N, CA and C atoms as a LAMMPS dump frame, in Angstrom:
ITEM: TIMESTEP
0
ITEM: NUMBER OF ATOMS
213
ITEM: BOX BOUNDS ff ff ff
-5.0000000000000000e+02 5.0000000000000000e+02
-5.0000000000000000e+02 5.0000000000000000e+02
-5.0000000000000000e+02 5.0000000000000000e+02
ITEM: ATOMS id mol type element x y z
1 1 1 N -260.56 272.205 -336.986
2 1 2 C -260.885 273.477 -336.374
3 1 3 C -259.966 274.556 -336.904
4 2 1 N -260.493 275.696 -337.118
5 2 2 C -259.698 276.789 -337.637
6 2 3 C -259.95 278.049 -336.839
7 3 1 N -258.887 278.723 -336.467
8 3 2 C -259.032 279.982 -335.753
9 3 3 C -259.649 281.027 -336.662
10 4 1 N -259.345 280.952 -337.952
11 4 2 C -259.89 281.928 -338.889
12 4 3 C -261.412 281.893 -338.9
13 5 1 N -261.991 280.727 -338.684
14 5 2 C -263.438 280.599 -338.64
15 5 3 C -263.996 280.841 -337.252
16 6 1 N -263.122 281.095 -336.282
17 6 2 C -263.565 281.326 -334.922
18 6 3 C -263.858 280.038 -334.168
19 7 1 N -263.46 278.899 -334.7
20 7 2 C -263.716 277.622 -334.041
21 7 3 C -262.516 277.223 -333.199
22 8 1 N -262.442 277.745 -331.982
23 8 2 C -261.36 277.394 -331.078
24 8 3 C -261.85 276.302 -330.14
25 9 1 N -260.958 275.384 -329.736
26 9 2 C -261.378 274.407 -328.75
27 9 3 C -261.702 275.106 -327.439
28 10 1 N -262.655 274.579 -326.71
29 10 2 C -263.008 275.149 -325.417
30 10 3 C -261.809 275.018 -324.487
31 11 1 N -261.732 275.902 -323.499
32 11 2 C -260.612 275.89 -322.572
33 11 3 C -260.453 274.515 -321.931
34 12 1 N -261.538 273.87 -321.6
35 12 2 C -261.464 272.551 -320.962
36 12 3 C -260.901 271.487 -321.907
37 13 1 N -260.953 271.718 -323.218
38 13 2 C -260.441 270.764 -324.196
39 13 3 C -258.971 270.987 -324.535
40 14 1 N -258.423 272.109 -324.116
41 14 2 C -257.026 272.407 -324.394
42 14 3 C -256.14 271.7 -323.374
43 15 1 N -254.976 271.217 -323.8
44 15 2 C -254.078 270.56 -322.853
45 15 3 C -253.514 271.554 -321.841
46 16 1 N -253.275 271.094 -320.639
47 16 2 C -252.7 271.906 -319.575
48 16 3 C -251.2 271.614 -319.523
49 17 1 N -250.389 272.522 -320.012
50 17 2 C -248.947 272.307 -320.079
51 17 3 C -248.347 271.988 -318.712
52 18 1 N -248.892 272.566 -317.667
53 18 2 C -248.353 272.333 -316.326
54 18 3 C -248.502 270.872 -315.917
55 19 1 N -249.388 270.139 -316.571
56 19 2 C -249.601 268.723 -316.259
57 19 3 C -248.956 267.804 -317.293
58 20 1 N -248.206 268.367 -318.233
59 20 2 C -247.576 267.596 -319.316
60 20 3 C -246.133 267.251 -318.959
61 21 1 N -245.726 266.035 -319.268
62 21 2 C -244.361 265.622 -318.941
63 21 3 C -243.311 266.306 -319.819
64 22 1 N -243.691 266.894 -320.923
65 22 2 C -242.742 267.577 -321.812
66 22 3 C -242.563 269.051 -321.476
67 23 1 N -243.365 269.579 -320.577
68 23 2 C -243.3 270.987 -320.212
69 23 3 C -242.2 271.217 -319.182
70 24 1 N -241.489 272.32 -319.33
71 24 2 C -240.462 272.709 -318.363
72 24 3 C -240.387 274.226 -318.293
73 25 1 N -239.807 274.705 -317.22
74 25 2 C -239.551 276.132 -317.078
75 25 3 C -238.095 276.352 -317.456
76 26 1 N -237.863 277.296 -318.336
77 26 2 C -236.53 277.567 -318.853
78 26 3 C -235.789 278.557 -317.949
79 27 1 N -234.492 278.602 -318.059
80 27 2 C -233.66 279.548 -317.314
81 27 3 C -233.713 280.947 -317.911
82 28 1 N -234.205 281.056 -319.127
83 28 2 C -234.205 282.314 -319.868
84 28 3 C -235.409 283.176 -319.468
85 29 1 N -235.181 284.335 -318.812
86 29 2 C -236.315 285.158 -318.378
87 29 3 C -237.152 285.723 -319.538
88 30 1 N -236.563 285.838 -320.732
89 30 2 C -237.321 286.341 -321.884
90 30 3 C -238.193 285.257 -322.515
91 31 1 N -237.795 284.002 -322.343
92 31 2 C -238.545 282.858 -322.882
93 31 3 C -238.653 281.806 -321.767
94 32 1 N -239.539 282.037 -320.796
95 32 2 C -239.55 281.209 -319.59
96 32 3 C -240.157 279.812 -319.718
97 33 1 N -240.873 279.525 -320.782
98 33 2 C -241.555 278.23 -320.893
99 33 3 C -240.925 277.399 -322.005
100 34 1 N -240.834 276.093 -321.776
101 34 2 C -240.146 275.203 -322.693
102 34 3 C -240.998 273.974 -322.981
103 35 1 N -241.058 273.589 -324.247
104 35 2 C -241.691 272.332 -324.643
105 35 3 C -240.577 271.415 -325.144
106 36 1 N -240.323 270.352 -324.401
107 36 2 C -239.248 269.427 -324.779
108 36 3 C -239.633 268.543 -325.961
109 37 1 N -240.91 268.314 -326.17
110 37 2 C -241.343 267.465 -327.282
111 37 3 C -241.081 268.157 -328.618
112 38 1 N -241.537 269.38 -328.741
113 38 2 C -241.39 270.115 -329.993
114 38 3 C -240.033 270.817 -330.048
115 39 1 N -239.486 271.131 -328.874
116 39 2 C -238.162 271.726 -328.811
117 39 3 C -238.137 273.23 -329
118 40 1 N -238.997 273.957 -328.306
119 40 2 C -238.957 275.407 -328.395
120 40 3 C -239.224 276.056 -327.048
121 41 1 N -238.741 277.301 -326.911
122 41 2 C -239.018 278.126 -325.737
123 41 3 C -239.976 279.227 -326.168
124 42 1 N -240.755 279.722 -325.19
125 42 2 C -241.762 280.713 -325.534
126 42 3 C -242.023 281.656 -324.369
127 43 1 N -242.57 282.831 -324.7
128 43 2 C -242.992 283.78 -323.662
129 43 3 C -244.329 283.39 -323.064
130 44 1 N -245.086 282.571 -323.769
131 44 2 C -246.396 282.125 -323.284
132 44 3 C -246.389 280.6 -323.159
133 45 1 N -247.379 280.064 -322.489
134 45 2 C -247.482 278.619 -322.331
135 45 3 C -247.445 277.964 -323.717
136 46 1 N -246.65 276.906 -323.894
137 46 2 C -246.484 276.299 -325.222
138 46 3 C -247.787 275.904 -325.913
139 47 1 N -248.773 275.41 -325.189
140 47 2 C -250.038 275.03 -325.827
141 47 3 C -250.712 276.239 -326.472
142 48 1 N -250.566 277.41 -325.852
143 48 2 C -251.144 278.628 -326.43
144 48 3 C -250.383 279.028 -327.696
145 49 1 N -249.084 278.839 -327.674
146 49 2 C -248.26 279.164 -328.852
147 49 3 C -248.595 278.23 -330.011
148 50 1 N -248.768 276.946 -329.715
149 50 2 C -249.156 275.977 -330.756
150 50 3 C -250.514 276.363 -331.342
151 51 1 N -251.453 276.742 -330.489
152 51 2 C -252.788 277.15 -330.949
153 51 3 C -252.676 278.378 -331.857
154 52 1 N -251.845 279.333 -331.459
155 52 2 C -251.698 280.567 -332.244
156 52 3 C -251.084 280.283 -333.61
157 53 1 N -250.065 279.426 -333.649
158 53 2 C -249.35 279.17 -334.9
159 53 3 C -250.068 278.161 -335.785
160 54 1 N -250.507 277.066 -335.183
161 54 2 C -251.066 275.951 -335.953
162 54 3 C -252.582 276.041 -336.125
163 55 1 N -253.242 276.733 -335.212
164 55 2 C -254.695 276.858 -335.308
165 55 3 C -255.455 275.69 -334.71
166 56 1 N -254.744 274.764 -334.067
167 56 2 C -255.425 273.66 -333.396
168 56 3 C -254.688 273.331 -332.104
169 57 1 N -255.369 272.594 -331.251
170 57 2 C -254.809 272.265 -329.947
171 57 3 C -253.577 271.384 -330.086
172 58 1 N -252.675 271.488 -329.137
173 58 2 C -251.468 270.669 -329.108
174 58 3 C -251.842 269.194 -329.066
175 59 1 N -251.218 268.41 -329.921
176 59 2 C -251.517 266.981 -329.99
177 59 3 C -250.447 266.144 -329.298
178 60 1 N -249.436 266.789 -328.717
179 60 2 C -248.337 266.071 -328.099
180 60 3 C -248.455 265.909 -326.597
181 61 1 N -249.563 266.351 -326.014
182 61 2 C -249.723 266.288 -324.56
183 61 3 C -249.62 264.855 -324.05
184 62 1 N -248.812 264.671 -323.011
185 62 2 C -248.718 263.386 -322.325
186 62 3 C -248.655 263.705 -320.827
187 63 1 N -249.626 263.205 -320.091
188 63 2 C -249.729 263.517 -318.666
189 63 3 C -248.506 263.042 -317.891
190 64 1 N -248.123 263.827 -316.905
191 64 2 C -247.019 263.439 -316.036
192 64 3 C -247.429 262.184 -315.263
193 65 1 N -246.492 261.308 -315.021
194 65 2 C -246.826 260.128 -314.222
195 65 3 C -247.157 260.535 -312.797
196 66 1 N -248.12 259.873 -312.233
197 66 2 C -248.5 260.182 -310.847
198 66 3 C -247.707 259.3 -309.901
199 67 1 N -247.312 259.873 -308.804
200 67 2 C -246.548 259.133 -307.806
201 67 3 C -247.493 258.249 -306.993
202 68 1 N -247.045 257.05 -306.703
203 68 2 C -247.853 256.147 -305.893
204 68 3 C -247.875 256.647 -304.452
205 69 1 N -249.03 256.571 -303.821
206 69 2 C -249.184 257.011 -302.448
207 69 3 C -248.761 255.868 -301.536
208 70 1 N -247.795 256.158 -300.653
209 70 2 C -247.33 255.142 -299.716
210 70 3 C -248.2 255.177 -298.46
211 71 1 N -248.605 254.011 -297.988
212 71 2 C -249.464 253.989 -296.782
213 71 3 C -248.705 254.336 -295.53
C-alpha cells in the first residue's frame, strides 16, 4: 500500500495504539505519546506517525494482555 497512490488502510485496519502494550504516555508535553517498541516520542499517536513516514500501517502492534476476571 502506498499513500502516494491514495491506498491507505481503512481506519478499522489500523492498529489502535491505546490497546498496544508498547504504547505509553510520555512526561513531555510537547511529545506526549511514546512507542516503546520503535523507541520514539511523538505529538500524534505513534501509529499515525508510522503511517505518515512509512506509508503503511504499523506492524509492531501487540495487544495488551487482558486481566482475568475473578468470580
